[in-house]
PDB file of N, CA, C and O in Angstrom:
ATOM      1  N   UNK A   1      -2.803  10.691 -17.710  1.00  0.00           N
ATOM      2  CA  UNK A   1      -3.642  10.530 -16.524  1.00  0.00           C
ATOM      3  C   UNK A   1      -3.770   9.044 -16.199  1.00  0.00           C
ATOM      4  O   UNK A   1      -4.136   8.233 -17.050  1.00  0.00           O
ATOM      5  N   UNK A   2      -3.464   8.713 -14.968  1.00  0.00           N
ATOM      6  CA  UNK A   2      -3.592   7.330 -14.527  1.00  0.00           C
ATOM      7  C   UNK A   2      -5.040   7.038 -14.169  1.00  0.00           C
ATOM      8  O   UNK A   2      -5.772   7.917 -13.715  1.00  0.00           O
ATOM      9  N   UNK A   3      -5.442   5.787 -14.379  1.00  0.00           N
ATOM     10  CA  UNK A   3      -6.816   5.364 -14.115  1.00  0.00           C
ATOM     11  C   UNK A   3      -6.840   4.380 -12.950  1.00  0.00           C
ATOM     12  O   UNK A   3      -5.794   3.967 -12.449  1.00  0.00           O
ATOM     13  N   UNK A   4      -8.034   4.017 -12.531  1.00  0.00           N
ATOM     14  CA  UNK A   4      -8.182   3.020 -11.471  1.00  0.00           C
ATOM     15  C   UNK A   4      -7.561   1.694 -11.902  1.00  0.00           C
ATOM     16  O   UNK A   4      -6.983   0.978 -11.084  1.00  0.00           O
ATOM     17  N   UNK A   5      -7.681   1.375 -13.172  1.00  0.00           N
ATOM     18  CA  UNK A   5      -7.063   0.155 -13.704  1.00  0.00           C
ATOM     19  C   UNK A   5      -5.544   0.199 -13.535  1.00  0.00           C
ATOM     20  O   UNK A   5      -4.939  -0.798 -13.140  1.00  0.00           O
ATOM     21  N   UNK A   6      -4.933   1.327 -13.824  1.00  0.00           N
ATOM     22  CA  UNK A   6      -3.482   1.485 -13.647  1.00  0.00           C
ATOM     23  C   UNK A   6      -3.086   1.293 -12.180  1.00  0.00           C
ATOM     24  O   UNK A   6      -2.077   0.654 -11.881  1.00  0.00           O
ATOM     25  N   UNK A   7      -3.884   1.846 -11.278  1.00  0.00           N
ATOM     26  CA  UNK A   7      -3.606   1.702  -9.850  1.00  0.00           C
ATOM     27  C   UNK A   7      -3.702   0.236  -9.431  1.00  0.00           C
ATOM     28  O   UNK A   7      -2.856  -0.252  -8.683  1.00  0.00           O
ATOM     29  N   UNK A   8      -4.715  -0.456  -9.903  1.00  0.00           N
ATOM     30  CA  UNK A   8      -4.876  -1.878  -9.567  1.00  0.00           C
ATOM     31  C   UNK A   8      -3.731  -2.721 -10.111  1.00  0.00           C
ATOM     32  O   UNK A   8      -3.262  -3.636  -9.433  1.00  0.00           O
ATOM     33  N   UNK A   9      -3.277  -2.429 -11.317  1.00  0.00           N
ATOM     34  CA  UNK A   9      -2.134  -3.153 -11.890  1.00  0.00           C
ATOM     35  C   UNK A   9      -0.860  -2.889 -11.091  1.00  0.00           C
ATOM     36  O   UNK A   9      -0.066  -3.804 -10.870  1.00  0.00           O
ATOM     37  N   UNK A  10      -0.660  -1.651 -10.657  1.00  0.00           N
ATOM     38  CA  UNK A  10       0.504  -1.313  -9.851  1.00  0.00           C
ATOM     39  C   UNK A  10       0.445  -2.020  -8.493  1.00  0.00           C
ATOM     40  O   UNK A  10       1.463  -2.519  -8.013  1.00  0.00           O
ATOM     41  N   UNK A  11      -0.721  -2.065  -7.880  1.00  0.00           N
ATOM     42  CA  UNK A  11      -0.891  -2.764  -6.603  1.00  0.00           C
ATOM     43  C   UNK A  11      -0.596  -4.253  -6.780  1.00  0.00           C
ATOM     44  O   UNK A  11       0.075  -4.853  -5.940  1.00  0.00           O
ATOM     45  N   UNK A  12      -1.083  -4.845  -7.851  1.00  0.00           N
ATOM     46  CA  UNK A  12      -0.818  -6.271  -8.113  1.00  0.00           C
ATOM     47  C   UNK A  12       0.682  -6.515  -8.281  1.00  0.00           C
ATOM     48  O   UNK A  12       1.208  -7.501  -7.765  1.00  0.00           O
ATOM     49  N   UNK A  13       1.364  -5.639  -8.986  1.00  0.00           N
ATOM     50  CA  UNK A  13       2.811  -5.754  -9.174  1.00  0.00           C
ATOM     51  C   UNK A  13       3.544  -5.649  -7.837  1.00  0.00           C
ATOM     52  O   UNK A  13       4.475  -6.411  -7.575  1.00  0.00           O
ATOM     53  N   UNK A  14       3.127  -4.708  -6.997  1.00  0.00           N
ATOM     54  CA  UNK A  14       3.774  -4.526  -5.699  1.00  0.00           C
ATOM     55  C   UNK A  14       3.503  -5.706  -4.770  1.00  0.00           C
ATOM     56  O   UNK A  14       4.379  -6.100  -3.999  1.00  0.00           O
ATOM     57  N   UNK A  15       2.306  -6.270  -4.836  1.00  0.00           N
ATOM     58  CA  UNK A  15       1.984  -7.448  -4.029  1.00  0.00           C
ATOM     59  C   UNK A  15       2.907  -8.612  -4.388  1.00  0.00           C
ATOM     60  O   UNK A  15       3.351  -9.356  -3.514  1.00  0.00           O
ATOM     61  N   UNK A  16       3.187  -8.758  -5.665  1.00  0.00           N
ATOM     62  CA  UNK A  16       4.089  -9.822  -6.116  1.00  0.00           C
ATOM     63  C   UNK A  16       5.509  -9.585  -5.598  1.00  0.00           C
ATOM     64  O   UNK A  16       6.189 -10.534  -5.209  1.00  0.00           O
ATOM     65  N   UNK A  17       5.958  -8.341  -5.592  1.00  0.00           N
ATOM     66  CA  UNK A  17       7.303  -8.011  -5.117  1.00  0.00           C
ATOM     67  C   UNK A  17       7.420  -8.105  -3.597  1.00  0.00           C
ATOM     68  O   UNK A  17       8.527  -8.222  -3.071  1.00  0.00           O
ATOM     69  N   UNK A  18       6.295  -8.055  -2.886  1.00  0.00           N
ATOM     70  CA  UNK A  18       6.274  -8.117  -1.425  1.00  0.00           C
ATOM     71  C   UNK A  18       6.630  -9.493  -0.879  1.00  0.00           C
ATOM     72  O   UNK A  18       7.072  -9.607   0.264  1.00  0.00           O
ATOM     73  N   UNK A  19       6.448 -10.517  -1.664  1.00  0.00           N
ATOM     74  CA  UNK A  19       6.592 -11.888  -1.170  1.00  0.00           C
ATOM     75  C   UNK A  19       7.948 -12.118  -0.512  1.00  0.00           C
ATOM     76  O   UNK A  19       8.994 -11.892  -1.120  1.00  0.00           O
ATOM     77  N   UNK A  20       7.911 -12.576   0.754  1.00  0.00           N
ATOM     78  CA  UNK A  20       9.128 -12.937   1.464  1.00  0.00           C
ATOM     79  C   UNK A  20       9.947 -11.790   2.020  1.00  0.00           C
ATOM     80  O   UNK A  20      11.048 -12.020   2.520  1.00  0.00           O
ATOM     81  N   UNK A  21       9.456 -10.575   1.953  1.00  0.00           N
ATOM     82  CA  UNK A  21      10.196  -9.414   2.455  1.00  0.00           C
ATOM     83  C   UNK A  21       9.849  -9.148   3.916  1.00  0.00           C
ATOM     84  O   UNK A  21       8.752  -9.478   4.366  1.00  0.00           O
ATOM     85  N   UNK A  22      10.774  -8.559   4.647  1.00  0.00           N
ATOM     86  CA  UNK A  22      10.536  -8.216   6.044  1.00  0.00           C
ATOM     87  C   UNK A  22       9.504  -7.094   6.159  1.00  0.00           C
ATOM     88  O   UNK A  22       8.647  -7.113   7.043  1.00  0.00           O
ATOM     89  N   UNK A  23       9.595  -6.131   5.267  1.00  0.00           N
ATOM     90  CA  UNK A  23       8.639  -5.025   5.240  1.00  0.00           C
ATOM     91  C   UNK A  23       7.626  -5.322   4.144  1.00  0.00           C
ATOM     92  O   UNK A  23       7.985  -5.485   2.978  1.00  0.00           O
ATOM     93  N   UNK A  24       6.363  -5.389   4.531  1.00  0.00           N
ATOM     94  CA  UNK A  24       5.278  -5.670   3.590  1.00  0.00           C
ATOM     95  C   UNK A  24       4.422  -4.412   3.431  1.00  0.00           C
ATOM     96  O   UNK A  24       4.288  -3.614   4.359  1.00  0.00           O
ATOM     97  N   UNK A  25       3.859  -4.256   2.260  1.00  0.00           N
ATOM     98  CA  UNK A  25       2.909  -3.178   2.025  1.00  0.00           C
ATOM     99  C   UNK A  25       1.547  -3.805   1.819  1.00  0.00           C
ATOM    100  O   UNK A  25       1.384  -4.698   0.987  1.00  0.00           O
ATOM    101  N   UNK A  26       0.572  -3.340   2.575  1.00  0.00           N
ATOM    102  CA  UNK A  26      -0.786  -3.852   2.497  1.00  0.00           C
ATOM    103  C   UNK A  26      -1.663  -2.786   1.858  1.00  0.00           C
ATOM    104  O   UNK A  26      -1.596  -1.610   2.213  1.00  0.00           O
ATOM    105  N   UNK A  27      -2.485  -3.218   0.910  1.00  0.00           N
ATOM    106  CA  UNK A  27      -3.328  -2.287   0.159  1.00  0.00           C
ATOM    107  C   UNK A  27      -4.791  -2.609   0.411  1.00  0.00           C
ATOM    108  O   UNK A  27      -5.200  -3.769   0.355  1.00  0.00           O
ATOM    109  N   UNK A  28      -5.575  -1.580   0.689  1.00  0.00           N
ATOM    110  CA  UNK A  28      -7.021  -1.740   0.851  1.00  0.00           C
ATOM    111  C   UNK A  28      -7.704  -0.784  -0.121  1.00  0.00           C
ATOM    112  O   UNK A  28      -7.467   0.424  -0.110  1.00  0.00           O
ATOM    113  N   UNK A  29      -8.549  -1.356  -0.949  1.00  0.00           N
ATOM    114  CA  UNK A  29      -9.288  -0.538  -1.911  1.00  0.00           C
ATOM    115  C   UNK A  29     -10.777  -0.719  -1.643  1.00  0.00           C
ATOM    116  O   UNK A  29     -11.295  -1.834  -1.701  1.00  0.00           O
ATOM    117  N   UNK A  30     -11.452   0.373  -1.353  1.00  0.00           N
ATOM    118  CA  UNK A  30     -12.882   0.352  -1.083  1.00  0.00           C
ATOM    119  C   UNK A  30     -13.572   1.118  -2.217  1.00  0.00           C
ATOM    120  O   UNK A  30     -13.619   2.348  -2.205  1.00  0.00           O
ATOM    121  N   UNK A  31     -14.099   0.384  -3.184  1.00  0.00           N
ATOM    122  CA  UNK A  31     -14.718   1.043  -4.340  1.00  0.00           C
ATOM    123  C   UNK A  31     -16.109   1.588  -4.026  1.00  0.00           C
ATOM    124  O   UNK A  31     -16.615   2.459  -4.734  1.00  0.00           O
ATOM    125  N   UNK A  32     -16.708   1.086  -2.989  1.00  0.00           N
ATOM    126  CA  UNK A  32     -18.033   1.605  -2.613  1.00  0.00           C
ATOM    127  C   UNK A  32     -17.944   3.054  -2.148  1.00  0.00           C
ATOM    128  O   UNK A  32     -18.764   3.890  -2.530  1.00  0.00           O
ATOM    129  N   UNK A  33     -16.941   3.343  -1.320  1.00  0.00           N
ATOM    130  CA  UNK A  33     -16.791   4.692  -0.784  1.00  0.00           C
ATOM    131  C   UNK A  33     -15.646   5.471  -1.427  1.00  0.00           C
ATOM    132  O   UNK A  33     -15.404   6.628  -1.081  1.00  0.00           O
ATOM    133  N   UNK A  34     -14.943   4.834  -2.360  1.00  0.00           N
ATOM    134  CA  UNK A  34     -13.869   5.529  -3.068  1.00  0.00           C
ATOM    135  C   UNK A  34     -12.656   5.806  -2.210  1.00  0.00           C
ATOM    136  O   UNK A  34     -12.081   6.893  -2.271  1.00  0.00           O
ATOM    137  N   UNK A  35     -12.262   4.830  -1.410  1.00  0.00           N
ATOM    138  CA  UNK A  35     -11.169   5.023  -0.469  1.00  0.00           C
ATOM    139  C   UNK A  35     -10.026   4.070  -0.768  1.00  0.00           C
ATOM    140  O   UNK A  35     -10.260   2.936  -1.185  1.00  0.00           O
ATOM    141  N   UNK A  36      -8.793   4.513  -0.562  1.00  0.00           N
ATOM    142  CA  UNK A  36      -7.591   3.711  -0.821  1.00  0.00           C
ATOM    143  C   UNK A  36      -6.618   3.904   0.342  1.00  0.00           C
ATOM    144  O   UNK A  36      -6.283   5.031   0.706  1.00  0.00           O
ATOM    145  N   UNK A  37      -6.172   2.792   0.917  1.00  0.00           N
ATOM    146  CA  UNK A  37      -5.266   2.848   2.066  1.00  0.00           C
ATOM    147  C   UNK A  37      -4.049   1.983   1.795  1.00  0.00           C
ATOM    148  O   UNK A  37      -4.163   0.879   1.263  1.00  0.00           O
ATOM    149  N   UNK A  38      -2.886   2.493   2.164  1.00  0.00           N
ATOM    150  CA  UNK A  38      -1.639   1.732   2.079  1.00  0.00           C
ATOM    151  C   UNK A  38      -1.039   1.678   3.478  1.00  0.00           C
ATOM    152  O   UNK A  38      -0.827   2.708   4.119  1.00  0.00           O
ATOM    153  N   UNK A  39      -0.771   0.466   3.939  1.00  0.00           N
ATOM    154  CA  UNK A  39      -0.125   0.264   5.230  1.00  0.00           C
ATOM    155  C   UNK A  39       1.238  -0.360   5.014  1.00  0.00           C
ATOM    156  O   UNK A  39       1.416  -1.197   4.129  1.00  0.00           O
ATOM    157  N   UNK A  40       2.194   0.046   5.822  1.00  0.00           N
ATOM    158  CA  UNK A  40       3.508  -0.587   5.825  1.00  0.00           C
ATOM    159  C   UNK A  40       3.556  -1.438   7.087  1.00  0.00           C
ATOM    160  O   UNK A  40       3.376  -0.935   8.196  1.00  0.00           O
ATOM    161  N   UNK A  41       3.802  -2.730   6.904  1.00  0.00           N
ATOM    162  CA  UNK A  41       3.833  -3.650   8.034  1.00  0.00           C
ATOM    163  C   UNK A  41       5.228  -4.237   8.153  1.00  0.00           C
ATOM    164  O   UNK A  41       5.786  -4.740   7.177  1.00  0.00           O
ATOM    165  N   UNK A  42       5.792  -4.171   9.360  1.00  0.00           N
ATOM    166  CA  UNK A  42       7.117  -4.721   9.586  1.00  0.00           C
ATOM    167  C   UNK A  42       7.029  -5.736  10.723  1.00  0.00           C
ATOM    168  O   UNK A  42       6.534  -5.435  11.809  1.00  0.00           O
ATOM    169  N   UNK A  43       7.522  -6.945  10.449  1.00  0.00           N
ATOM    170  CA  UNK A  43       7.547  -7.989  11.469  1.00  0.00           C
ATOM    171  C   UNK A  43       8.959  -8.100  12.009  1.00  0.00           C
ATOM    172  O   UNK A  43       9.933  -8.097  11.256  1.00  0.00           O
ATOM    173  N   UNK A  44       9.052  -8.196  13.319  1.00  0.00           N
ATOM    174  CA  UNK A  44      10.357  -8.333  13.960  1.00  0.00           C
ATOM    175  C   UNK A  44      10.174  -9.086  15.274  1.00  0.00           C
ATOM    176  O   UNK A  44       9.046  -9.304  15.717  1.00  0.00           O
ATOM    177  N   UNK A  45      11.275  -9.481  15.889  1.00  0.00           N
ATOM    178  CA  UNK A  45      11.243 -10.195  17.158  1.00  0.00           C
ATOM    179  C   UNK A  45      11.820  -9.294  18.247  1.00  0.00           C
ATOM    180  O   UNK A  45      12.868  -8.674  18.066  1.00  0.00           O
ATOM    181  N   UNK A  46      11.120  -9.232  19.381  1.00  0.00           N
ATOM    182  CA  UNK A  46      11.624  -8.424  20.497  1.00  0.00           C
ATOM    183  C   UNK A  46      12.675  -9.212  21.280  1.00  0.00           C
ATOM    184  O   UNK A  46      13.022 -10.332  20.905  1.00  0.00           O
ATOM    185  N   UNK A  47      13.178  -8.627  22.364  1.00  0.00           N
ATOM    186  CA  UNK A  47      14.257  -9.266  23.124  1.00  0.00           C
ATOM    187  C   UNK A  47      13.821 -10.572  23.800  1.00  0.00           C
ATOM    188  O   UNK A  47      14.672 -11.382  24.167  1.00  0.00           O
ATOM    189  N   UNK A  48      12.511 -10.789  23.969  1.00  0.00           N
ATOM    190  CA  UNK A  48      12.009 -12.044  24.539  1.00  0.00           C
ATOM    191  C   UNK A  48      11.793 -13.116  23.478  1.00  0.00           C
ATOM    192  O   UNK A  48      11.419 -14.243  23.803  1.00  0.00           O
ATOM    193  N   UNK A  49      12.026 -12.777  22.218  1.00  0.00           N
ATOM    194  CA  UNK A  49      11.836 -13.726  21.131  1.00  0.00           C
ATOM    195  C   UNK A  49      10.412 -13.782  20.603  1.00  0.00           C
ATOM    196  O   UNK A  49      10.090 -14.635  19.776  1.00  0.00           O
ATOM    197  N   UNK A  50       9.548 -12.874  21.077  1.00  0.00           N
ATOM    198  CA  UNK A  50       8.167 -12.827  20.614  1.00  0.00           C
ATOM    199  C   UNK A  50       8.077 -12.016  19.319  1.00  0.00           C
ATOM    200  O   UNK A  50       8.709 -10.970  19.170  1.00  0.00           O
ATOM    201  N   UNK A  51       7.276 -12.529  18.398  1.00  0.00           N
ATOM    202  CA  UNK A  51       7.100 -11.808  17.135  1.00  0.00           C
ATOM    203  C   UNK A  51       6.235 -10.571  17.360  1.00  0.00           C
ATOM    204  O   UNK A  51       5.180 -10.646  17.989  1.00  0.00           O
ATOM    205  N   UNK A  52       6.684  -9.455  16.851  1.00  0.00           N
ATOM    206  CA  UNK A  52       5.971  -8.195  16.946  1.00  0.00           C
ATOM    207  C   UNK A  52       5.667  -7.690  15.536  1.00  0.00           C
ATOM    208  O   UNK A  52       6.417  -7.953  14.595  1.00  0.00           O
ATOM    209  N   UNK A  53       4.571  -6.972  15.406  1.00  0.00           N
ATOM    210  CA  UNK A  53       4.195  -6.391  14.122  1.00  0.00           C
ATOM    211  C   UNK A  53       3.949  -4.900  14.329  1.00  0.00           C
ATOM    212  O   UNK A  53       3.186  -4.491  15.204  1.00  0.00           O
ATOM    213  N   UNK A  54       4.611  -4.110  13.508  1.00  0.00           N
ATOM    214  CA  UNK A  54       4.434  -2.658  13.559  1.00  0.00           C
ATOM    215  C   UNK A  54       3.774  -2.216  12.257  1.00  0.00           C
ATOM    216  O   UNK A  54       4.289  -2.478  11.170  1.00  0.00           O
ATOM    217  N   UNK A  55       2.643  -1.550  12.374  1.00  0.00           N
ATOM    218  CA  UNK A  55       1.924  -1.027  11.209  1.00  0.00           C
ATOM    219  C   UNK A  55       2.045   0.488  11.165  1.00  0.00           C
ATOM    220  O   UNK A  55       2.002   1.160  12.195  1.00  0.00           O
ATOM    221  N   UNK A  56       2.197   1.009   9.963  1.00  0.00           N
ATOM    222  CA  UNK A  56       2.240   2.458   9.771  1.00  0.00           C
ATOM    223  C   UNK A  56       1.430   2.784   8.526  1.00  0.00           C
ATOM    224  O   UNK A  56       1.608   2.160   7.479  1.00  0.00           O
ATOM    225  N   UNK A  57       0.543   3.760   8.642  1.00  0.00           N
ATOM    226  CA  UNK A  57      -0.259   4.183   7.493  1.00  0.00           C
ATOM    227  C   UNK A  57       0.602   5.068   6.610  1.00  0.00           C
ATOM    228  O   UNK A  57       1.077   6.118   7.043  1.00  0.00           O
ATOM    229  N   UNK A  58       0.802   4.640   5.367  1.00  0.00           N
ATOM    230  CA  UNK A  58       1.564   5.415   4.386  1.00  0.00           C
ATOM    231  C   UNK A  58       0.638   6.390   3.657  1.00  0.00           C
ATOM    232  O   UNK A  58       1.006   7.532   3.382  1.00  0.00           O
ATOM    233  N   UNK A  59      -0.563   5.918   3.354  1.00  0.00           N
ATOM    234  CA  UNK A  59      -1.516   6.737   2.605  1.00  0.00           C
ATOM    235  C   UNK A  59      -2.929   6.339   2.981  1.00  0.00           C
ATOM    236  O   UNK A  59      -3.237   5.152   3.084  1.00  0.00           O
ATOM    237  N   UNK A  60      -3.772   7.304   3.183  1.00  0.00           N
ATOM    238  CA  UNK A  60      -5.195   7.099   3.403  1.00  0.00           C
ATOM    239  C   UNK A  60      -5.881   8.135   2.530  1.00  0.00           C
ATOM    240  O   UNK A  60      -6.105   9.265   2.963  1.00  0.00           O
ATOM    241  N   UNK A  61      -6.214   7.758   1.313  1.00  0.00           N
ATOM    242  CA  UNK A  61      -6.703   8.754   0.363  1.00  0.00           C
ATOM    243  C   UNK A  61      -7.931   8.331  -0.404  1.00  0.00           C
ATOM    244  O   UNK A  61      -8.355   7.177  -0.346  1.00  0.00           O
ATOM    245  N   UNK A  62      -8.487   9.262  -1.112  1.00  0.00           N
ATOM    246  CA  UNK A  62      -9.679   9.036  -1.915  1.00  0.00           C
ATOM    247  C   UNK A  62      -9.281   8.679  -3.347  1.00  0.00           C
ATOM    248  O   UNK A  62      -8.227   9.085  -3.837  1.00  0.00           O
ATOM    249  N   UNK A  63     -10.140   7.921  -3.995  1.00  0.00           N
ATOM    250  CA  UNK A  63      -9.893   7.581  -5.399  1.00  0.00           C
ATOM    251  C   UNK A  63     -11.105   7.935  -6.268  1.00  0.00           C
ATOM    252  O   UNK A  63     -11.259   7.405  -7.368  1.00  0.00           O
ATOM    253  N   UNK A  64     -11.950   8.818  -5.775  1.00  0.00           N
ATOM    254  CA  UNK A  64     -13.169   9.138  -6.514  1.00  0.00           C
ATOM    255  C   UNK A  64     -13.053  10.364  -7.413  1.00  0.00           C
ATOM    256  O   UNK A  64     -14.043  10.802  -7.999  1.00  0.00           O
ATOM    257  N   UNK A  65     -11.846  10.919  -7.524  1.00  0.00           N
ATOM    258  CA  UNK A  65     -11.630  11.985  -8.505  1.00  0.00           C
ATOM    259  C   UNK A  65     -10.295  11.715  -9.200  1.00  0.00           C
ATOM    260  O   UNK A  65      -9.413  11.084  -8.618  1.00  0.00           O
ATOM    261  N   UNK A  66     -10.143  12.186 -10.432  1.00  0.00           N
ATOM    262  CA  UNK A  66      -8.890  11.939 -11.156  1.00  0.00           C
ATOM    263  C   UNK A  66      -7.659  12.487 -10.440  1.00  0.00           C
ATOM    264  O   UNK A  66      -6.600  11.859 -10.459  1.00  0.00           O
ATOM    265  N   UNK A  67      -7.788  13.643  -9.814  1.00  0.00           N
ATOM    266  CA  UNK A  67      -6.648  14.248  -9.125  1.00  0.00           C
ATOM    267  C   UNK A  67      -6.211  13.400  -7.932  1.00  0.00           C
ATOM    268  O   UNK A  67      -5.020  13.161  -7.736  1.00  0.00           O
ATOM    269  N   UNK A  68      -7.175  12.950  -7.141  1.00  0.00           N
ATOM    270  CA  UNK A  68      -6.857  12.147  -5.966  1.00  0.00           C
ATOM    271  C   UNK A  68      -6.312  10.779  -6.369  1.00  0.00           C
ATOM    272  O   UNK A  68      -5.455  10.223  -5.682  1.00  0.00           O
ATOM    273  N   UNK A  69      -6.803  10.243  -7.468  1.00  0.00           N
ATOM    274  CA  UNK A  69      -6.308   8.975  -7.987  1.00  0.00           C
ATOM    275  C   UNK A  69      -4.834   9.085  -8.387  1.00  0.00           C
ATOM    276  O   UNK A  69      -4.063   8.148  -8.184  1.00  0.00           O
ATOM    277  N   UNK A  70      -4.446  10.226  -8.954  1.00  0.00           N
ATOM    278  CA  UNK A  70      -3.038  10.446  -9.319  1.00  0.00           C
ATOM    279  C   UNK A  70      -2.146  10.434  -8.085  1.00  0.00           C
ATOM    280  O   UNK A  70      -1.062   9.851  -8.098  1.00  0.00           O
ATOM    281  N   UNK A  71      -2.609  11.078  -7.022  1.00  0.00           N
ATOM    282  CA  UNK A  71      -1.847  11.109  -5.773  1.00  0.00           C
ATOM    283  C   UNK A  71      -1.650   9.700  -5.234  1.00  0.00           C
ATOM    284  O   UNK A  71      -0.548   9.340  -4.820  1.00  0.00           O
ATOM    285  N   UNK A  72      -2.707   8.905  -5.237  1.00  0.00           N
ATOM    286  CA  UNK A  72      -2.620   7.523  -4.760  1.00  0.00           C
ATOM    287  C   UNK A  72      -1.643   6.716  -5.614  1.00  0.00           C
ATOM    288  O   UNK A  72      -0.799   5.994  -5.083  1.00  0.00           O
ATOM    289  N   UNK A  73      -1.756   6.837  -6.926  1.00  0.00           N
ATOM    290  CA  UNK A  73      -0.893   6.079  -7.827  1.00  0.00           C
ATOM    291  C   UNK A  73       0.578   6.422  -7.600  1.00  0.00           C
ATOM    292  O   UNK A  73       1.410   5.527  -7.448  1.00  0.00           O
ATOM    293  N   UNK A  74       0.894   7.700  -7.577  1.00  0.00           N
ATOM    294  CA  UNK A  74       2.295   8.094  -7.465  1.00  0.00           C
ATOM    295  C   UNK A  74       2.858   7.881  -6.061  1.00  0.00           C
ATOM    296  O   UNK A  74       4.070   7.729  -5.903  1.00  0.00           O
ATOM    297  N   UNK A  75       2.002   7.868  -5.043  1.00  0.00           N
ATOM    298  CA  UNK A  75       2.462   7.508  -3.701  1.00  0.00           C
ATOM    299  C   UNK A  75       2.883   6.047  -3.664  1.00  0.00           C
ATOM    300  O   UNK A  75       3.938   5.722  -3.121  1.00  0.00           O
ATOM    301  N   UNK A  76       2.075   5.164  -4.233  1.00  0.00           N
ATOM    302  CA  UNK A  76       2.440   3.739  -4.308  1.00  0.00           C
ATOM    303  C   UNK A  76       3.698   3.574  -5.146  1.00  0.00           C
ATOM    304  O   UNK A  76       4.595   2.816  -4.775  1.00  0.00           O
ATOM    305  N   UNK A  77       3.772   4.264  -6.254  1.00  0.00           N
ATOM    306  CA  UNK A  77       4.927   4.148  -7.144  1.00  0.00           C
ATOM    307  C   UNK A  77       6.225   4.563  -6.464  1.00  0.00           C
ATOM    308  O   UNK A  77       7.256   3.920  -6.661  1.00  0.00           O
ATOM    309  N   UNK A  78       6.192   5.621  -5.673  1.00  0.00           N
ATOM    310  CA  UNK A  78       7.426   6.136  -5.082  1.00  0.00           C
ATOM    311  C   UNK A  78       7.734   5.579  -3.698  1.00  0.00           C
ATOM    312  O   UNK A  78       8.903   5.372  -3.373  1.00  0.00           O
ATOM    313  N   UNK A  79       6.723   5.332  -2.878  1.00  0.00           N
ATOM    314  CA  UNK A  79       6.994   4.920  -1.505  1.00  0.00           C
ATOM    315  C   UNK A  79       6.985   3.417  -1.283  1.00  0.00           C
ATOM    316  O   UNK A  79       7.519   2.945  -0.279  1.00  0.00           O
ATOM    317  N   UNK A  80       6.399   2.661  -2.184  1.00  0.00           N
ATOM    318  CA  UNK A  80       6.268   1.219  -1.971  1.00  0.00           C
ATOM    319  C   UNK A  80       7.203   0.402  -2.841  1.00  0.00           C
ATOM    320  O   UNK A  80       7.115  -0.826  -2.845  1.00  0.00           O
ATOM    321  N   UNK A  81       8.079   1.032  -3.560  1.00  0.00           N
ATOM    322  CA  UNK A  81       9.031   0.314  -4.412  1.00  0.00           C
ATOM    323  C   UNK A  81      10.268  -0.034  -3.627  1.00  0.00           C
ATOM    324  O   UNK A  81      10.802   0.798  -2.893  1.00  0.00           O
ATOM    325  N   UNK A  82      10.717  -1.241  -3.775  1.00  0.00           N
ATOM    326  CA  UNK A  82      11.964  -1.673  -3.112  1.00  0.00           C
ATOM    327  C   UNK A  82      12.934  -2.163  -4.152  1.00  0.00           C
ATOM    328  O   UNK A  82      14.045  -2.573  -3.816  1.00  0.00           O
TER     329      UNK A  82
END
């Protein structure tokens, strides 16, 4: 069973791997309400040369039960690895 500590360590590892990549993963952890969000952010330039940012929610889940924490952990493990 994965714990909140395991999830935080995995997020820290992924943040380190994100450096300098075109596609970034942003993590929000709200311990007050037990909420965990993962966003995929992609920066690109349109035909006018303006920088554009596209955000997509990968996961918006709860972390206040062991079962939901497992879902969050394995979603980060499988979808945010490059």
